[in-house]
N, CA, C, O and the ligand as a Tripos MOL2 file, in Angstrom:
@<TRIPOS>MOLECULE
protein
  233   231    59     0     0
PROTEIN
NO_CHARGES

@<TRIPOS>ATOM
      1 N         126.7420   99.4870   89.8420 N.3       1 MET1
      2 CA        125.7850  100.6130   90.5740 C.3       1 MET1
      3 C         124.6750   99.9020   91.6040 C.2       1 MET1
      4 O         123.9130   98.9840   91.3030 O.2       1 MET1
      5 N         124.7850  100.5460   92.8540 N.am      2 THR2
      6 CA        123.7450   99.8830   93.8860 C.3       2 THR2
      7 C         122.8160  100.8980   94.0230 C.2       2 THR2
      8 O         123.2470  102.0510   94.0540 O.2       2 THR2
      9 N         121.6860  100.7100   94.1060 N.am      3 LYS3
     10 CA        120.3910  101.3750   94.5520 C.3       3 LYS3
     11 C         120.0880  101.2620   96.1530 C.2       3 LYS3
     12 O         120.0700  100.1560   96.6930 O.2       3 LYS3
     13 N         119.8710  102.3580   96.8160 N.am      4 THR4
     14 CA        119.6270  102.0630   97.9740 C.3       4 THR4
     15 C         118.4330  102.8780   98.4370 C.2       4 THR4
     16 O         118.1090  103.8960   97.8250 O.2       4 THR4
     17 N         117.7370  102.4300   99.5620 N.am      5 TYR5
     18 CA        116.4620  103.1370   99.9940 C.3       5 TYR5
     19 C         116.0590  102.8250  101.3870 C.2       5 TYR5
     20 O         115.9460  101.6760  101.8140 O.2       5 TYR5
     21 N         115.8420  103.9330  102.0910 N.am      6 THR6
     22 CA        115.4870  103.6690  103.5270 C.3       6 THR6
     23 C         113.8940  104.3080  103.7150 C.2       6 THR6
     24 O         113.4060  105.1400  102.9500 O.2       6 THR6
     25 N         113.3070  103.8070  104.7320 N.am      7 CYS7
     26 CA        112.0340  104.2860  104.8920 C.3       7 CYS7
     27 C         111.9990  105.6000  105.2920 C.2       7 CYS7
     28 O         111.0940  106.3280  104.8840 O.2       7 CYS7
     29 N         113.0460  106.1030  106.1990 N.am      8 ARG8
     30 CA        113.0670  107.4600  106.4480 C.3       8 ARG8
     31 C         112.8800  108.4230  105.2520 C.2       8 ARG8
     32 O         112.2670  109.4910  105.2540 O.2       8 ARG8
     33 N         113.3740  107.9750  104.4810 N.am      9 ASP9
     34 CA        113.4310  108.8100  103.1690 C.3       9 ASP9
     35 C         112.1330  109.3740  102.6390 C.2       9 ASP9
     36 O         112.0140  110.4540  102.0590 O.2       9 ASP9
     37 N         111.0670  108.4070  102.9430 N.am     10 VAL10
     38 CA        109.6440  108.9460  102.4480 C.3      10 VAL10
     39 C         108.9870  109.3180  103.7870 C.2      10 VAL10
     40 O         107.7580  109.3140  103.8640 O.2      10 VAL10
     41 N         109.8930  109.7000  105.0430 N.am     11 GLY11
     42 CA        108.8270  110.2210  106.1110 C.3      11 GLY11
     43 C         108.4250  109.0130  106.7620 C.2      11 GLY11
     44 O         107.6090  109.2990  107.6390 O.2      11 GLY11
     45 N         108.6370  107.8490  106.7100 N.am     12 VAL12
     46 CA        108.1380  106.7980  107.7960 C.3      12 VAL12
     47 C         109.2010  106.5320  108.7820 C.2      12 VAL12
     48 O         110.3410  106.1480  108.5240 O.2      12 VAL12
     49 N         108.6600  106.7990  110.0320 N.am     13 ASP13
     50 CA        109.5880  106.2030  111.3440 C.3      13 ASP13
     51 C         110.1220  104.8920  111.3940 C.2      13 ASP13
     52 O         109.6780  104.1390  112.2600 O.2      13 ASP13
     53 N         110.9730  104.4990  110.6390 N.am     14 CYS14
     54 CA        111.5270  103.2490  110.5560 C.3      14 CYS14
     55 C         113.0010  103.2620  110.1220 C.2      14 CYS14
     56 O         113.3110  104.0450  109.2240 O.2      14 CYS14
     57 N         113.9270  102.4850  110.6620 N.am     15 ASP15
     58 CA        115.0850  102.5080  110.3150 C.3      15 ASP15
     59 C         115.5630  101.5310  109.2820 C.2      15 ASP15
     60 O         116.7470  101.3890  108.9770 O.2      15 ASP15
     61 N         114.5830  100.8850  108.7790 N.am     16 TRP16
     62 CA        115.0170   99.9620  107.7610 C.3      16 TRP16
     63 C         115.3570  100.4050  106.5440 C.2      16 TRP16
     64 O         114.8680  101.4060  106.0190 O.2      16 TRP16
     65 N         116.5330   99.4000  105.8560 N.am     17 ALA17
     66 CA        117.0260  100.0180  104.6360 C.3      17 ALA17
     67 C         117.3410   98.7990  103.8420 C.2      17 ALA17
     68 O         117.6640   97.6970  104.2840 O.2      17 ALA17
     69 N         117.1850   99.1970  102.4940 N.am     18 THR18
     70 CA        117.3290   97.9740  101.4080 C.3      18 THR18
     71 C         118.4290   98.2850  100.3110 C.2      18 THR18
     72 O         118.7670   99.4590  100.1550 O.2      18 THR18
     73 N         118.9260   97.4150   99.6430 N.am     19 SER19
     74 CA        119.7890   97.9760   98.6550 C.3      19 SER19
     75 C         119.6540   96.8210   97.4650 C.2      19 SER19
     76 O         119.4160   95.6610   97.8030 O.2      19 SER19
     77 N         119.8030   97.1490   96.1500 N.am     20 GLY20
     78 CA        119.8710   96.1070   95.0570 C.3      20 GLY20
     79 C         120.4850   96.6280   93.8860 C.2      20 GLY20
     80 O         120.8240   97.8110   93.8600 O.2      20 GLY20
     81 N         120.6620   95.8820   92.9250 N.am     21 GLU21
     82 CA        121.4000   96.2170   91.6980 C.3      21 GLU21
     83 C         120.3950   96.8530   90.7380 C.2      21 GLU21
     84 O         120.7860   97.3200   89.6680 O.2      21 GLU21
     85 N         119.2600   96.8790   91.0550 N.am     22 THR22
     86 CA        118.2720   97.4950   90.1100 C.3      22 THR22
     87 C         117.0780   98.1560   90.9010 C.2      22 THR22
     88 O         116.8770   97.9020   92.0890 O.2      22 THR22
     89 N         116.3410   98.9750   90.2010 N.am     23 GLU23
     90 CA        115.3570   99.5380   90.8110 C.3      23 GLU23
     91 C         113.9720   98.3320   91.0060 C.2      23 GLU23
     92 O         113.2010   98.4060   91.9640 O.2      23 GLU23
     93 N         113.8790   97.4710   90.1300 N.am     24 ASP24
     94 CA        112.9570   96.3250   90.3720 C.3      24 ASP24
     95 C         113.2690   95.7050   91.3090 C.2      24 ASP24
     96 O         112.3250   95.1580   91.8790 O.2      24 ASP24
     97 N         114.5860   95.4970   91.8770 N.am     25 GLU25
     98 CA        114.8800   94.7000   92.8510 C.3      25 GLU25
     99 C         114.6330   95.2470   94.2900 C.2      25 GLU25
    100 O         114.2960   94.5940   95.2770 O.2      25 GLU25
    101 N         114.8820   96.6350   94.1950 N.am     26 VAL26
    102 CA        114.7990   97.3860   95.3200 C.3      26 VAL26
    103 C         113.2500   97.4730   95.5890 C.2      26 VAL26
    104 O         112.7790   97.3870   96.7230 O.2      26 VAL26
    105 N         112.6330   97.6200   94.6550 N.am     27 MET27
    106 CA        111.0400   97.8810   94.7310 C.3      27 MET27
    107 C         110.2060   96.5960   95.3440 C.2      27 MET27
    108 O         109.2270   96.7080   96.0820 O.2      27 MET27
    109 N         110.8870   95.1350   94.8160 N.am     28 ALA28
    110 CA        110.5100   94.0570   95.1920 C.3      28 ALA28
    111 C         110.6390   93.9750   96.7670 C.2      28 ALA28
    112 O         109.6910   93.7200   97.5100 O.2      28 ALA28
    113 N         112.1000   94.2560   97.2310 N.am     29 ASN29
    114 CA        112.2600   94.3060   98.5960 C.3      29 ASN29
    115 C         111.4660   95.1730   99.5200 C.2      29 ASN29
    116 O         111.1940   94.8380  100.6730 O.2      29 ASN29
    117 N         111.0690   96.4140   98.9110 N.am     30 ILE30
    118 CA        110.2560   97.1110   99.6110 C.3      30 ILE30
    119 C         108.7270   96.7710   99.8050 C.2      30 ILE30
    120 O         107.9750   97.1020  100.7220 O.2      30 ILE30
    121 N         108.4520   95.9210   98.5360 N.am     31 GLY31
    122 CA        107.0690   95.6590   98.7220 C.3      31 GLY31
    123 C         107.0510   94.7670   99.8660 C.2      31 GLY31
    124 O         106.2720   94.9890  100.7930 O.2      31 GLY31
    125 N         107.9230   93.6780   99.8820 N.am     32 ALA32
    126 CA        107.7890   92.8380  100.8550 C.3      32 ALA32
    127 C         107.8850   93.1070  102.2830 C.2      32 ALA32
    128 O         107.2840   92.5420  103.1970 O.2      32 ALA32
    129 N         108.7920   94.1250  102.3410 N.am     33 HIS33
    130 CA        109.0500   94.8250  103.7820 C.3      33 HIS33
    131 C         107.7620   95.6820  104.3460 C.2      33 HIS33
    132 O         107.4370   95.8120  105.5260 O.2      33 HIS33
    133 N         107.1880   96.1710  103.3110 N.am     34 ALA34
    134 CA        105.9810   97.1310  103.4520 C.3      34 ALA34
    135 C         104.6060   95.9760  103.9260 C.2      34 ALA34
    136 O         103.8000   96.2390  104.8180 O.2      34 ALA34
    137 N         104.5960   94.9370  103.2550 N.am     35 ALA35
    138 CA        103.4510   94.2590  103.5190 C.3      35 ALA35
    139 C         103.7640   93.4680  104.9280 C.2      35 ALA35
    140 O         102.7570   92.9790  105.4410 O.2      35 ALA35
    141 N         104.9660   93.2700  105.6140 N.am     36 GLU36
    142 CA        105.1780   92.6000  106.5990 C.3      36 GLU36
    143 C         105.3440   93.4510  107.9300 C.2      36 GLU36
    144 O         105.1670   93.0030  109.0630 O.2      36 GLU36
    145 N         105.7420   94.8520  107.5850 N.am     37 VAL37
    146 CA        105.8540   95.8240  108.6820 C.3      37 VAL37
    147 C         105.0210   96.8890  108.7000 C.2      37 VAL37
    148 O         104.6450   97.3980  109.7550 O.2      37 VAL37
    149 N         104.6090   97.3770  107.3400 N.am     38 HIS38
    150 CA        103.6220   98.5650  107.3300 C.3      38 HIS38
    151 C         102.3120   98.1430  106.5180 C.2      38 HIS38
    152 O         101.9330   98.4790  105.3960 O.2      38 HIS38
    153 N         101.8190   97.3950  107.3560 N.am     39 SER39
    154 CA        100.5960   96.7520  106.6870 C.3      39 SER39
    155 C          99.5060   97.8700  106.9450 C.2      39 SER39
    156 O          98.3980   97.7400  106.4240 O.2      39 SER39
    157 N          99.7390   98.7470  107.5780 N.am     40 ASP40
    158 CA         98.7960   99.9520  107.8690 C.3      40 ASP40
    159 C          98.9770  101.1570  106.8550 C.2      40 ASP40
    160 O          98.2980  102.1840  106.8400 O.2      40 ASP40
    161 N         100.0800  100.8160  105.9660 N.am     41 ILE41
    162 CA        100.2890  101.9640  105.3260 C.3      41 ILE41
    163 C          99.8760  101.2550  103.7260 C.2      41 ILE41
    164 O         100.4370  100.2410  103.3100 O.2      41 ILE41
    165 N          98.9140  101.9230  103.0320 N.am     42 GLU42
    166 CA         98.4790  101.6680  101.7030 C.3      42 GLU42
    167 C          99.5640  102.0170  100.5240 C.2      42 GLU42
    168 O         100.0340  103.1530  100.5800 O.2      42 GLU42
    169 N          99.9450  101.2920   99.6210 N.am     43 LEU43
    170 CA        100.9780  101.3530   98.7430 C.3      43 LEU43
    171 C         100.2180  102.2760   97.6630 C.2      43 LEU43
    172 O         100.2480  101.7120   96.5690 O.2      43 LEU43
    173 N          99.7130  103.2040   97.6290 N.am     44 THR44
    174 CA         99.1880  103.8860   96.6220 C.3      44 THR44
    175 C         100.2280  104.0190   95.3680 C.2      44 THR44
    176 O         101.4380  103.8540   95.5270 O.2      44 THR44
    177 N          99.6910  104.3050   94.2160 N.am     45 PRO45
    178 CA        100.6830  104.9710   92.9700 C.3      45 PRO45
    179 C         101.4210  105.9520   93.4220 C.2      45 PRO45
    180 O         102.6420  105.9050   93.2730 O.2      45 PRO45
    181 N         100.7700  107.0810   94.0950 N.am     46 LYS46
    182 CA        101.3100  108.0970   94.7830 C.3      46 LYS46
    183 C         102.6360  108.0220   95.5580 C.2      46 LYS46
    184 O         103.6400  108.7220   95.4270 O.2      46 LYS46
    185 N         102.3940  107.0120   96.3900 N.am     47 LEU47
    186 CA        103.3100  106.6240   97.2560 C.3      47 LEU47
    187 C         104.4040  105.8340   96.7490 C.2      47 LEU47
    188 O         105.5410  105.9120   97.2140 O.2      47 LEU47
    189 N         104.0570  105.0400   95.7570 N.am     48 LEU48
    190 CA        105.2560  104.2980   95.0290 C.3      48 LEU48
    191 C         106.0050  105.0200   94.1320 C.2      48 LEU48
    192 O         107.1200  104.6500   93.7640 O.2      48 LEU48
    193 N         105.3680  106.2110   93.6870 N.am     49 THR49
    194 CA        106.2280  107.2460   92.7370 C.3      49 THR49
    195 C         107.1740  108.0240   93.8340 C.2      49 THR49
    196 O         108.3060  108.3840   93.5130 O.2      49 THR49
    197 N         106.6850  108.2410   95.0420 N.am     50 ALA50
    198 CA        107.4410  108.9450   96.0490 C.3      50 ALA50
    199 C         108.6390  108.1020   96.2500 C.2      50 ALA50
    200 O         109.7750  108.5510   96.1030 O.2      50 ALA50
    201 N         108.3310  106.6250   96.6580 N.am     51 VAL51
    202 CA        109.4130  105.8620   96.9440 C.3      51 VAL51
    203 C         110.4040  105.7110   95.7390 C.2      51 VAL51
    204 O         111.6020  105.8750   95.9720 O.2      51 VAL51
    205 N         109.9680  105.3930   94.3930 N.am     52 LYS52
    206 CA        111.0840  105.6820   93.4120 C.3      52 LYS52
    207 C         111.9160  106.7960   93.3120 C.2      52 LYS52
    208 O         113.0900  106.7560   92.9440 O.2      52 LYS52
    209 N         111.2270  107.9010   93.6780 N.am     53 ALA53
    210 CA        112.0700  109.1540   93.7740 C.3      53 ALA53
    211 C         112.9540  109.1500   94.6880 C.2      53 ALA53
    212 O         113.8260  109.9840   94.4440 O.2      53 ALA53
    213 N         113.1590  108.4560   95.8450 N.am     54 VAL54
    214 CA        114.0350  108.6490   96.7460 C.3      54 VAL54
    215 C         115.1280  107.4850   96.6350 C.2      54 VAL54
    216 O         116.1740  107.4800   97.2850 O.2      54 VAL54
    217 N         114.7590  106.5440   95.7630 N.am     55 ILE55
    218 CA        115.7720  105.4180   95.6960 C.3      55 ILE55
    219 C         117.1630  106.0820   95.0800 C.2      55 ILE55
    220 O         117.1850  106.6940   94.0120 O.2      55 ILE55
    221 N         118.2720  105.8720   95.8920 N.am     56 LYS56
    222 CA        119.4930  106.5810   95.2360 C.3      56 LYS56
    223 C         120.4110  105.6580   94.6790 C.2      56 LYS56
    224 O         120.3910  104.4810   95.0370 O.2      56 LYS56
    225 N         121.1720  106.0590   93.8780 N.am     57 ASP57
    226 CA        122.3330  105.5510   93.4080 C.3      57 ASP57
    227 C         123.4660  105.6290   94.4110 C.2      57 ASP57
    228 O         123.8020  106.7210   94.8690 O.2      57 ASP57
    229 N         124.1160  104.4030   94.7970 N.am     58 ALA58
    230 CA        125.1340  104.5980   95.8190 C.3      58 ALA58
    231 C         126.6440  103.9290   95.1920 C.2      58 ALA58
    232 O         127.6680  103.9700   95.8750 O.2      58 ALA58
    233 ZN        110.0510  100.3220  107.1630 Zn       59 ZN59
@<TRIPOS>BOND
     1     1     2 1
     2     2     3 1
     3     3     4 2
     4     3     5 am
     5     5     6 1
     6     6     7 1
     7     7     8 2
     8     7     9 am
     9     9    10 1
    10    10    11 1
    11    11    12 2
    12    11    13 am
    13    13    14 1
    14    14    15 1
    15    15    16 2
    16    15    17 am
    17    17    18 1
    18    18    19 1
    19    19    20 2
    20    19    21 am
    21    21    22 1
    22    22    23 1
    23    23    24 2
    24    23    25 am
    25    25    26 1
    26    26    27 1
    27    27    28 2
    28    27    29 am
    29    29    30 1
    30    30    31 1
    31    31    32 2
    32    31    33 am
    33    33    34 1
    34    34    35 1
    35    35    36 2
    36    35    37 am
    37    37    38 1
    38    38    39 1
    39    39    40 2
    40    39    41 am
    41    41    42 1
    42    42    43 1
    43    43    44 2
    44    43    45 am
    45    45    46 1
    46    46    47 1
    47    47    48 2
    48    47    49 am
    49    49    50 1
    50    50    51 1
    51    51    52 2
    52    51    53 am
    53    53    54 1
    54    54    55 1
    55    55    56 2
    56    55    57 am
    57    57    58 1
    58    58    59 1
    59    59    60 2
    60    59    61 am
    61    61    62 1
    62    62    63 1
    63    63    64 2
    64    63    65 am
    65    65    66 1
    66    66    67 1
    67    67    68 2
    68    67    69 am
    69    69    70 1
    70    70    71 1
    71    71    72 2
    72    71    73 am
    73    73    74 1
    74    74    75 1
    75    75    76 2
    76    75    77 am
    77    77    78 1
    78    78    79 1
    79    79    80 2
    80    79    81 am
    81    81    82 1
    82    82    83 1
    83    83    84 2
    84    83    85 am
    85    85    86 1
    86    86    87 1
    87    87    88 2
    88    87    89 am
    89    89    90 1
    90    90    91 1
    91    91    92 2
    92    91    93 am
    93    93    94 1
    94    94    95 1
    95    95    96 2
    96    95    97 am
    97    97    98 1
    98    98    99 1
    99    99   100 2
   100    99   101 am
   101   101   102 1
   102   102   103 1
   103   103   104 2
   104   103   105 am
   105   105   106 1
   106   106   107 1
   107   107   108 2
   108   107   109 am
   109   109   110 1
   110   110   111 1
   111   111   112 2
   112   111   113 am
   113   113   114 1
   114   114   115 1
   115   115   116 2
   116   115   117 am
   117   117   118 1
   118   118   119 1
   119   119   120 2
   120   119   121 am
   121   121   122 1
   122   122   123 1
   123   123   124 2
   124   123   125 am
   125   125   126 1
   126   126   127 1
   127   127   128 2
   128   127   129 am
   129   129   130 1
   130   130   131 1
   131   131   132 2
   132   131   133 am
   133   133   134 1
   134   134   135 1
   135   135   136 2
   136   135   137 am
   137   137   138 1
   138   138   139 1
   139   139   140 2
   140   139   141 am
   141   141   142 1
   142   142   143 1
   143   143   144 2
   144   143   145 am
   145   145   146 1
   146   146   147 1
   147   147   148 2
   148   147   149 am
   149   149   150 1
   150   150   151 1
   151   151   152 2
   152   151   153 am
   153   153   154 1
   154   154   155 1
   155   155   156 2
   156   155   157 am
   157   157   158 1
   158   158   159 1
   159   159   160 2
   160   159   161 am
   161   161   162 1
   162   162   163 1
   163   163   164 2
   164   163   165 am
   165   165   166 1
   166   166   167 1
   167   167   168 2
   168   167   169 am
   169   169   170 1
   170   170   171 1
   171   171   172 2
   172   171   173 am
   173   173   174 1
   174   174   175 1
   175   175   176 2
   176   175   177 am
   177   177   178 1
   178   178   179 1
   179   179   180 2
   180   179   181 am
   181   181   182 1
   182   182   183 1
   183   183   184 2
   184   183   185 am
   185   185   186 1
   186   186   187 1
   187   187   188 2
   188   187   189 am
   189   189   190 1
   190   190   191 1
   191   191   192 2
   192   191   193 am
   193   193   194 1
   194   194   195 1
   195   195   196 2
   196   195   197 am
   197   197   198 1
   198   198   199 1
   199   199   200 2
   200   199   201 am
   201   201   202 1
   202   202   203 1
   203   203   204 2
   204   203   205 am
   205   205   206 1
   206   206   207 1
   207   207   208 2
   208   207   209 am
   209   209   210 1
   210   210   211 1
   211   211   212 2
   212   211   213 am
   213   213   214 1
   214   214   215 1
   215   215   216 2
   216   215   217 am
   217   217   218 1
   218   218   219 1
   219   219   220 2
   220   219   221 am
   221   221   222 1
   222   222   223 1
   223   223   224 2
   224   223   225 am
   225   225   226 1
   226   226   227 1
   227   227   228 2
   228   227   229 am
   229   229   230 1
   230   230   231 1
   231   231   232 2
@<TRIPOS>SUBSTRUCTURE
     1 MET1         2 RESIDUE 1 A MET
     2 THR2         6 RESIDUE 1 A THR
     3 LYS3        10 RESIDUE 1 A LYS
     4 THR4        14 RESIDUE 1 A THR
     5 TYR5        18 RESIDUE 1 A TYR
     6 THR6        22 RESIDUE 1 A THR
     7 CYS7        26 RESIDUE 1 A CYS
     8 ARG8        30 RESIDUE 1 A ARG
     9 ASP9        34 RESIDUE 1 A ASP
    10 VAL10       38 RESIDUE 1 A VAL
    11 GLY11       42 RESIDUE 1 A GLY
    12 VAL12       46 RESIDUE 1 A VAL
    13 ASP13       50 RESIDUE 1 A ASP
    14 CYS14       54 RESIDUE 1 A CYS
    15 ASP15       58 RESIDUE 1 A ASP
    16 TRP16       62 RESIDUE 1 A TRP
    17 ALA17       66 RESIDUE 1 A ALA
    18 THR18       70 RESIDUE 1 A THR
    19 SER19       74 RESIDUE 1 A SER
    20 GLY20       78 RESIDUE 1 A GLY
    21 GLU21       82 RESIDUE 1 A GLU
    22 THR22       86 RESIDUE 1 A THR
    23 GLU23       90 RESIDUE 1 A GLU
    24 ASP24       94 RESIDUE 1 A ASP
    25 GLU25       98 RESIDUE 1 A GLU
    26 VAL26      102 RESIDUE 1 A VAL
    27 MET27      106 RESIDUE 1 A MET
    28 ALA28      110 RESIDUE 1 A ALA
    29 ASN29      114 RESIDUE 1 A ASN
    30 ILE30      118 RESIDUE 1 A ILE
    31 GLY31      122 RESIDUE 1 A GLY
    32 ALA32      126 RESIDUE 1 A ALA
    33 HIS33      130 RESIDUE 1 A HIS
    34 ALA34      134 RESIDUE 1 A ALA
    35 ALA35      138 RESIDUE 1 A ALA
    36 GLU36      142 RESIDUE 1 A GLU
    37 VAL37      146 RESIDUE 1 A VAL
    38 HIS38      150 RESIDUE 1 A HIS
    39 SER39      154 RESIDUE 1 A SER
    40 ASP40      158 RESIDUE 1 A ASP
    41 ILE41      162 RESIDUE 1 A ILE
    42 GLU42      166 RESIDUE 1 A GLU
    43 LEU43      170 RESIDUE 1 A LEU
    44 THR44      174 RESIDUE 1 A THR
    45 PRO45      178 RESIDUE 1 A PRO
    46 LYS46      182 RESIDUE 1 A LYS
    47 LEU47      186 RESIDUE 1 A LEU
    48 LEU48      190 RESIDUE 1 A LEU
    49 THR49      194 RESIDUE 1 A THR
    50 ALA50      198 RESIDUE 1 A ALA
    51 VAL51      202 RESIDUE 1 A VAL
    52 LYS52      206 RESIDUE 1 A LYS
    53 ALA53      210 RESIDUE 1 A ALA
    54 VAL54      214 RESIDUE 1 A VAL
    55 ILE55      218 RESIDUE 1 A ILE
    56 LYS56      222 RESIDUE 1 A LYS
    57 ASP57      226 RESIDUE 1 A ASP
    58 ALA58      230 RESIDUE 1 A ALA
    59 ZN59       233 GROUP 0 **** ****
């Protein structure tokens, strides 16, 4: 099972996508991407919950 995520899924105007074998792996990728590209977006607990909600099984 692969987990996938794209920034667009949470309404961010960005075509970046990532995938991983576990939610933790995907969240780590997202954290690194957010720090690098979306430093203006604050990763609040609410946003992290929204992010986890849109991670899909592919
Ligand atoms: Zn992005």
